[in-house]
N, C-alpha and C positions, 0 to 999 in steps of 0.2 A: 548342526545348522548355523550359517554365521550370524553375528547378531544384528539385528533391525537397525537400522539408521535412527537416530534420536528424532525426537518430537521436536520441531523448533517452532511451529507456529499452530495455533489454534483460534477459531472462532466459528460462533453461534450464530445460525441463521435466524432474521428476524422473526419468523413464525415460532422459534425454539423447539423444530421437528429435526433440525438436520445441527453436526458438528464437523464442519472440515479443520481437517489436520495437515501440517504439511512437515516433511521429514528432511533430515540431510541428506539423502541420496537422490531429491528429485521427486518422490512422490506424492501426489496429494490423495487423500481417501476422504468420504462423506459419508458419514455415519447417521442412521437414525437413532434417534435419544432416547425412544421406548426401548429398545434391547440391545442397543449396540451395534445393529445390523448393519454392514457396508451395503451402500446405496449405488455410489460411484468411488471410482479411481481414476488417475492419471498421472503421467507424469509430463514434468514441466521442460526435462531432459536430463539424462543418466549424469548422476555425480553433480547437480545443480543443487544446491541447497534453499529450501524455500525460506527466506527469511522473512516474510509476512504474509500474511493471507486476510481476505475479506470478504465477505457474503454481499451483494447488491440487497437493499431491501426489499426486491420483490423474491429475492430468491434465487433466479434466475442466473445468475452469474455470479463468478468469482475471480477475484483479481489476485494475481499472487507474483512477489518481488523477489528477484534471484539473481545469482551471476550470469553473467551471458556468454557462455564459453562456445555460442556459435552451433549447439547441439538440439536436436529437438526438431518440431514441426515450425515451417515458414509460416509468417505471417502473412496476414491479409491486410493489415493497414501497420505501418511504420511511422514513427514518429523519431528524427534522427538529430543527433549530436556528438559528443565525446564517448569513443567506445567505453565499453566496462559492463554496467548495469540494465537489467531487463524487469519493465511488469509487464504480465500476461494478464490476461482476462479471457475465462473459458464459459460458454455456457454449459447450464450442470448438467440439461436434459440428454443433449448429444455428446458431453466430454469430449466437445471441440473447442478447438483457441477459437477467436474472434477477433482480437485485437492483441498487438503487441506493440508495448512503449517503451521502445530500445536504447540503447546508446546513451544512456544517462551517466552522468559524470561520476556517479560514484553510488554507492549503496542506498537503495532506496527502504532507508530502516522502519518504514511505515505505511500503509496503506488504508485507504479509506474513501467510502463512498458517501457521495451528499445524499441527504435524505428522500431525494426526487430520483436518485441513479444514475443522473445524466452526467454527473462530473465524478472524476476520481482524484484525488490528493495522494501525491508520495513525497516524501522528504528525501530529498539528495545532495549533500553537504549543506553550506549555509542556506539551500534554496526550499521552498516548497513548492511544486510544481501541481499545477491541477490541469486536468485533461478532461475534454470531451470525451466521453467513451465511447459514443453512438460512431462518432467520425474519427476517432483515434487521433486527434487534434490537439496541440496543446493552447490550452485559453490563456491561462496568467501563469506568472511565476512571481511568488510572493517571496522576493529575496530577502537575505538579511544583511545584504548590503546597505540599503535604505537605513536600518537598523543602526549603521556605525556611528550616525549620530547620536545615537543615544549609546556606544561604547558595547556592541551586544555582537559581533560578527563571529558567532559562533554556530555549529553545525546544529542541524534539525535534528531532532532524536525521536517526537511522536508528534501525531497530528489528530485533532480528532474535530467534526461538523456540531454545528448548534442543530438543534431536532428542527427547525425552522428554516434550515438552511442557507441562514442569512452571515453568519459568521464562523469561522476556523480558529480555533486553538492551537497553538503548538508550543512544543518545549525542545529546550537546547541544550547544550552542555553547560554554559552557563549560570542554569539555573533556572532560568527566566520561564515566565509562564506569559507569550504574547496571545491576543484575539486581534483577529484582523477582520474586517470587512468583504464577504466572499466574493462579491460584483467587482468591486474597485480595487483591491487588493490594499486597501489603506490600511495601516495601524493603528487599531482603536487606542487600545492600552497596553502596557504591560508592567510585571511587577515580578520581585525576587523574594523567593521563600524556602528554597533549597538551597542548600549548600553544596550539593553535587548539581551531575547532571539529571536532566528530568528523561525517565527512562519510557514512561508511558503516560498516556491522558485518558 
């Protein structure tokens, strides 16, 4: 039998009862944590590697980022921009796609739901985009162009929400840690401690 595609992303559900994995062939599998049984599986598109994956806080949805090759199910809601990359939001129970945030300018290297599950962030190039998951519309763009005054025009590599949903932390290739106000998009502070790019938060 041919070798299985490599696992490229992993995420726990908040209730710790499930683990979602994505692979290089575009398949997403949801596993039960008790004995490792497969609960659900679906494909985001043939040969469309899953770059990042995240459960919503209530465990009802999964967000996946990938290369947009034009293959797979058609979206119900689309956010347009320049061609290239895509973020899909799936309903876990029905294994059906509910939202597509597509035509991002570059690889969305990280995806993260807000604690209330209503917003989704993804980093693409020098921007951190924030979307309304229910409407499928972009709410804010936390652009690193603003940070050029601080001489940090670098690619976003990671992002994480604070537990209260009021702030977002981002990492970038310049090794900086930046904390943003989630509602206004204003930079709160930034520090440097890494000699290389930040890869996770």
